[in-house]
N, C-alpha and C positions, 0 to 999 in steps of 0.2 A: 488357596485361589492363583490361579495360572495368572503373570503380570501380562496387561498388554502395555501394548506401544500402537502409536499414531504413523502410521507409514500414509507419504506424500504418493497419493497414486496419480491423482488427475491435477493440469493446469492448465490454462487458459488465460486470455486477455483480450481487451477491445479498447481501441482507441476509434475516436471518431474520425472520418475521410479527410475534414478540413482543416488543414495547415494554417495557423497563422507565423510567419516568421517575425522576427525582428525588424525588418524593411519594411514590412508592412504598417508596424507600429509606428515606425519613424511617419508617415503620411498625416498620424492625430495627435501622435505625443512629442513633448521636446524631449525627445530622448535617442541615440544611434544606437547601430547595430555594434557599434565597436564596444560602446559605452555597459548596454547588456554582458554582452561576453566576458567584457575582462571584469566584469564585479559579479556575477552570477554561474558564467555558463552556458547558459541558456542560447540556442541560437533559433529555435522555431517550439513552437507547442500546438495542440490539436484542442481545436473545440469544440464543442456539440453540436448539433445543427440543431434548426427548431422544432422537428418534431423526436428530439432525444431528448431522455429522462436519465435521474442516477437510475431507477431500478430500471428501464428499457439497456444501459449498458451493462448494468450488472448479470441480468439475465444471459446476455449473450456472450459474456465472459464465461459463465457458469454453463453454462449450454458446452463452450469448448472444454472445460475442467471435466465435466460431467461424460466427455464423448471420450476425451483419454484415457478416461480412468476406467470407460466403458462399464459404466453404472447408472442405468437407469436410476429418473430422481423419485422416483416413486419409492426405491429403495433407503431415498436417505431418511435419516434420524433427527437431523440440525442444520439448520441453515441460521448462521452467522453473518451480518454482514456491518461490517466495520464504513460510517461514512459521517460527517458533517455537513453534508449538504443535500439533505433528505429531496423526495420531492415532497413533501407536507410534514409540515408539524405533526400531524397524527391523518393517517394511518403511517406507520413509522416504516421504513425503506424493507424492511425485511419480511413485511406480509406482504408486498406486494411483488415482491421477488419470488415469496413461497405458493401464492396464487398460482403464479405464472408456471410454474415449474412441476407442481404435482398438483393433485387435486387431494391429496393425503393431510388431515388436517399435521401436519407435525409441528414442533416450536420452532421458529424463528423470532430470533430476537436482534435489536439494533446494538453496536458499542458503537460510543461519541467519545473517541479519546483524541480527536484532532487525527494530527498523520502518522499516530503510533497505532491508530485503532488495527490494522492488520494483525500487528504482532500480538496485541492485545487480546484479539478476537482468535487468533492461533495457539495462543497460550492456554485460552479457556477451552476451547476445543479440545484440547488435550488433557486436560482435568476429567472432560466427562468419558472419554475413551479409557483412563486411566481406573478410574471409578468405576467401568465396568455398565454403565448406564448407555452408551452409546457408541455404534459402532462406525457409521455411515456420516460425515458431516462436511457439509460444505463450509468453505468458508470464504468471504468475498470483500474485497476492499475496492473501494469506488467512491469517488469525486466528481461533481458537475458545478466545480468553483467558477465557473467563469461567467456564471447568471449571480454573482453574489459579488464581484469584483466592481468596484468603481473604475469603468474605462476612461477617467478622465486624472487618474493618481497615477504618476509614472511610479513610482514608489512600490505598489504591490501588483498592477494589475498587468507587469512584463513576465513575473515570477511564475503564474502557475496556466495550470492545461487542465483537461478534463480525461478519462480514464477510467479503464475496472480491471481487476485481476482477481482470479479466483484462484484456489484448489480444493481437493477432495480430499480430506486423511482417514482412511481405514485401519479399522482394530488389527493388531497381530502379535502373533506370538513372538516374533522374533526381532530381538532390539532394534533400533531405529527410532526415530522422529525426534520430540524436543529432547533435549540432554541438559541444558540449564538455562534461566533465564533472569533476568533483571530488569523491574520493572518500577516504575515511581512518578512522583506528582510533586510539582513546585508550585502549589495554589496560591503563593501570597505574592506570586509575580505574572498571574494571569491574563493581566491587563495588557501585554505587550504582543500577544495576538486574539483581537479581540471584534466582534461582529457590535460596537455599541447600542444598538439601538434593535429593537423588533423581537424581544422574548419579553417576559415579565417584568424586567424589571424596568423597560423602557418601553411600552408600546411601540407598535406603529401609527407613525399619524401624520398631518402635514408640516409637522415641526421637522421631526425624522426626514421625512422626503425632501425639506429642503436643504438640509445639513448634509444630506447623504450619509447620514450618520445607519443607515443600515447595511451598509457594505464594510469586508470585512478593513481591520485597517492592522498592522503591524509594525512595530518596535523593531528596522531590521538589524539596527545595533548589538540590543538588549538581544534577541532571541540568540545570534551569532553566537554572542561571549559564553550562553547558555549552553548552547548544540557542543562548541570546540569543548565547554568545562566538562563535559557529562560523558560527552563518549568512549574515553579511556575508561575510567573505575566501572560505568554500566560495563563494560568489556569484560573486564577483569571480574565482575563477579558472578558475572553468567559462566563463565568458561570453566570460573570456579567450584561452582554448582557441575556442572559436567564434566569436573576433572580433567579439564584438558587444558591445554596452554595456547596459543595464537599459532603457534606454527603448527597444531593438528587439521587448524580450518584450508579450506581448499578455496574458498571466497569469500569474502565480506561484501554484503549486499546492504548498504546505506541507502537511509531515505534521501530522495534527490531534489534538494531544497536548494543547493550551491555547491557550486565545484570550491568554491575556495574553505567550504565547512568540512568536504568530504578530504580536502587535501592538507588538511590541521589534524583531523581524525586519525590518517594515515602515518603525520608525522610524530603526532602523541603516542599511538601504539606502536611503533616502529616497526610499519608492515608497507612493506613496496607498495605503491599505487595501484601497479600493474596487476593487485591480488584483488583490487575493489571492485566491482560491477559497475561504472556508471554509464548513463545514457542521457543525463541530464540535458544535455545538448538538442535533442531530439525530439522529448516531454515536455520539458519543467518540471513544475512541481507539482505533481497528481496526489500530492497528501497522501490518505489511506491506499491507494492505491500504485503509489508507487514501487513500492516493495514487489507485490507479487507481479507488475509489469515487467520488472527486470529480471525477477524469476522466471517467468511465461518464456520473454525474447530469448535469455540466454539458452535456456531448456533447448529451444528449438532450432537457435542455431549450434547448438553441439556443445557451447564454449564451460557449460557447466552439466557436468554430468548426473543419472537420479541416483547414484551412490555416493553425492559426495557431499561433506559436511559444510556447513554455512554458520556464519555466524551472522545474522540479521542485526540492524542498527537502526533506531529511529529516533526522533524526536520530534514534540508537534505543542499545539495549543494546549493549554492547562496551565503551566507549560509543566509535560508529559516527557517520558523516556520511555522505550523499550529495547531490549538486547533481548536475544533468542541464540541459543546453538542448536542448529538443529541437522541431523543425518537423515535425509530426503526418506531414503528405503533402505533394506537389508543390502549386505555384499552381496547377496548370493540373485539379486536383479544384475540384468545386461542392459548396462548404459548405453550399448553400443545398438541393439537392439533397438530401444525407444528412440535415440535420438535419431538413428537412419528414417522414423517413420513421423518426423514431428513436418508439417507442410502449413502453408496459411491458405484460409479460405474466405471466401466472404465475403459482406460489404465493409467495406475500411478494413481495418486492420484485424484479424479476428484469428490469432494461433488457437488451433485444434491438431489433437494429438489421436489420432484415431485407434 
């Protein structure tokens, strides 16, 4: 049986046009631009409009990715959506995306692992392709977290933004794609990133509303310690599976949660910060969307070439972590021809590569 690989042939991202800066937050919170920048590296974030939902953002990013891949949505075999902020508890966001993109009753599922969701979904997609089950898979990372934040709580609301990113993974006989990965969960410490109420453990009610416990709560100190502790060993395990070393990596794309975490990871890994893709200053923490957003944006500006080998690193609620070594496309593809055709179109910032 011929071995199949998965090439990332399309990529796209969407962020809402409305921007909230740190200076805007100074008007309603006991905080300052200097305080936020020094502790997080964030200067602004995009916030979804009243007419936007998680699925509508996911659809825009998906259409951009499909256009770049020159693949009709009707030819998709599977849709994977990573999100922790769905439109509804049920139906799943993946079903809403499927219905909007194609009339074909293809499988669609939602993966809920917090900020690591996109990498988990990408690893899942490769398993289906390598097994010979599906050939064309759409992988989406999307979050609309602004509606799950307590905008009176300066310790959390300043950290997050809304966005969506998507990639198309297609089967090929040319060696490329996922080469190594490391996934894990430390559920014993899950309380450090939690929405205390609104689920089956504590259903929504008047007491929950009064306490404002239906919003995201985070122990920033413990999350920081976890993230800085896990990045280096997770990277080493993923690289070992891929049969590579860090010098073989063109770019490291970390989850954009905190600039100080990224700086600590670079130091622990012995990698210059210049080899890390960082855009947290403009988008803040977009959870499952942060890695595909950074990927699409830097393919658009030509910084990342479609034949580069990448190390994707993420951590998040659970507490979960994910590392993946990915060579996007076979070396026979022309990075120059693809990067020259990239452009921005549409409402807000939609990256489309026709």
